[in-house]
C-alpha positions, 0 to 999 in steps of 0.5 A, a space after each residue: 513222336 511224343 510230346 514232353 512237357 516240362 510243365 509241373 503242377 504243385 498245390 504248394 505255394 512258391 517260397 522265395 529263398 531269403 537272402 540276407 541283406 549286405 552287411 554294414 558297419 553300423 549293424 547291431 551285431 557285426 557279422 550276424 544278420 537277422 532272419 525273418 523268423 527273428 533268429 540270428 545267423 552268422 554271415 560266411 566269414 569269407 563273404 563278411 570279410 570282403 566288406 570288412 576289408 572294404 570298410 577298413 580301406 575307406 577308414 584308413 583313406 579318410 584318416 590319412 585325408 585328415 592327417 594331410 589337413 593343417 594340424 594347428 591353428 593355421 587356418 583359424 578364421 579371424 571371425 571365430 577368434 578374439 584376442 585375449 590379453 592375459 594381464 588385462 584379464 588379471 587386472 580385472 579379476 583382481 578389481 573384482 575380487 577387491 570390490 567383493 572384499 570391500 563390500 564384505 567389509 561394510 559388516 565388520 566392526 572396528 576389531 576386524 571381525 563381522 559384527 552381530 546384530 545389535 540386540 538386547 536379550 532380556 529373560 525374565 524369570 518367567 522364562 519368557 524371552 524378550 528381544 529389542 532391537 536397538 538401531 
């Protein structure tokens, strides 16, 4: 009877086989994964299609749930809203414009044009300019 041994001896280190991570919808390059060396490689199309179908089903379910919700202002909270009277706001704006126009009118003269400053400008023959303000 012979003894058989299944023991193998090797001086090379055992290298674990790299398995790519599961794809996510937020991958920088959909359909590809990065190897530890830094290079990019494509997922197997059939493998990737399983994940794609799952993401699409999840998205469609979420959209249908949103469509079933209220589409208008039916559920608006009274705390978040305030009533606005357009006529009252328009009158308020008219008053503000009128007040601004009245302030501008203070600087206008009798002719309705803006008045310039009251100054006497005298030029001497020597070329020196003298300004005199009158009050």
